[in-house]
C-alpha positions in Angstrom: -30.0 -23.5 -71.4 -32.2 -21.8 -73.1 -32.6 -21.8 -76.9 -34.5 -19.1 -78.9 -34.7 -19.0 -82.7 -33.8 -16.0 -84.6 -33.3 -15.2 -88.2 -33.1 -11.8 -88.4 -32.0 -8.4 -85.9 -35.6 -7.3 -86.0 -38.3 -8.2 -83.7 -42.1 -6.9 -84.4 -42.9 -5.9 -80.8 -42.0 -3.1 -78.9 -43.4 -4.4 -75.7 -40.9 -3.8 -72.8 -41.9 -6.9 -71.0 -41.3 -9.2 -74.2 -38.0 -7.9 -75.2 -37.0 -8.4 -71.5 -38.1 -11.7 -71.1 -36.8 -13.0 -74.7 -34.5 -10.9 -76.2 -31.7 -8.2 -73.6 -29.3 -10.0 -72.0 -30.0 -13.4 -73.7 -27.4 -15.2 -75.4 -27.5 -16.1 -79.4 -25.4 -18.1 -81.8 -25.2 -17.0 -85.4 -23.8 -19.9 -87.9 -20.7 -20.3 -87.9 -21.1 -20.7 -83.7 -20.3 -17.0 -82.7 -22.5 -16.4 -79.1 -23.4 -12.2 -79.2 -25.4 -11.1 -76.0 -28.3 -9.0 -76.9 -27.8 -5.5 -75.4 -30.6 -3.0 -76.5 -33.5 -2.5 -79.0 -33.6 0.5 -81.1 -37.5 1.8 -82.2 -38.6 3.0 -85.6 -37.7 6.8 -85.7 -40.0 6.8 -88.6 -43.4 7.4 -86.6 -46.9 8.2 -88.5 -48.2 5.3 -90.0 -45.6 3.1 -88.5 -47.3 3.1 -85.5 -50.8 3.1 -86.4 -50.4 0.3 -88.4 -48.7 -1.8 -86.2 -51.1 -4.1 -85.5 -50.0 -5.4 -89.2 -47.6 -8.2 -89.8 -44.1 -7.4 -90.5 -45.1 -3.0 -90.4 -43.7 -2.5 -87.6 -40.1 -3.9 -86.9 -37.4 -3.0 -83.6 -34.3 -3.7 -84.7 -32.0 -5.4 -82.1 -28.5 -4.6 -81.1 -26.1 -7.6 -80.2 -22.1 -7.6 -78.8 -20.8 -9.8 -79.8 -18.6 -11.9 -76.6 -15.9 -13.7 -78.0 -17.4 -16.9 -77.7 -18.5 -20.1 -79.8 -20.4 -22.9 -79.8 -19.6 -25.5 -81.2 -21.9 -28.0 -83.3 -21.9 -30.9 -80.7 -23.9 -28.8 -78.0 -25.8 -27.5 -79.9 -27.3 -30.3 -81.5 -27.5 -31.7 -77.6 -29.2 -28.2 -76.4 -31.9 -28.7 -79.6 -32.2 -32.3 -78.9 -32.6 -32.0 -75.2 -35.1 -29.2 -75.5 -37.2 -31.1 -78.0 -37.9 -34.1 -75.4 -39.6 -31.9 -73.4 -42.2 -31.1 -75.8 -45.2 -34.0 -76.5 -43.9 -36.4 -78.8 -45.6 -36.4 -81.9 -44.9 -37.3 -85.5 -43.3 -33.9 -86.4 -41.1 -33.6 -82.9 -40.2 -37.3 -84.2 -39.1 -36.0 -87.5 -37.6 -33.3 -85.5 -35.0 -35.2 -83.7 -34.1 -36.9 -86.4 -33.7 -34.0 -88.8 -31.1 -32.5 -85.8 -29.8 -35.9 -85.7 -28.5 -35.4 -89.6 -27.8 -32.1 -90.2 -24.1 -31.4 -90.4 -23.9 -27.4 -90.9 -25.1 -24.3 -88.4 -27.4 -23.4 -91.0 -29.1 -27.2 -90.9 -28.9 -26.4 -86.9 -30.3 -23.3 -86.7 -32.5 -22.5 -89.5 -33.5 -26.0 -90.9 -31.8 -26.2 -94.2 -33.0 -28.9 -96.6 -30.9 -32.1 -95.9 -29.5 -33.9 -98.9 
């Protein structure tokens, strides 16, 4: 299982190779455990200045389109997948902190976007 983090339905590149490799036909889990498949992208229609300045951060936004799959992912499955992924990263203080954080997280928000723990 590959895990990509996505906090909004936008990406900031129109590179087709990036879209095909990391987004198209990939599955994403929302903050309630529902699974969605990314089916396509919508390029910006307001041309001119967005295209001219797309090298600037947050200027060129490509909208992602998702289709509900009707499937869900429970928190423990996501937690296990995140911990397995962290095990493959070279150990550091941050990785140790991350693993402890994931073990303690008790909500989807904490697992997915890192909401502060009490």
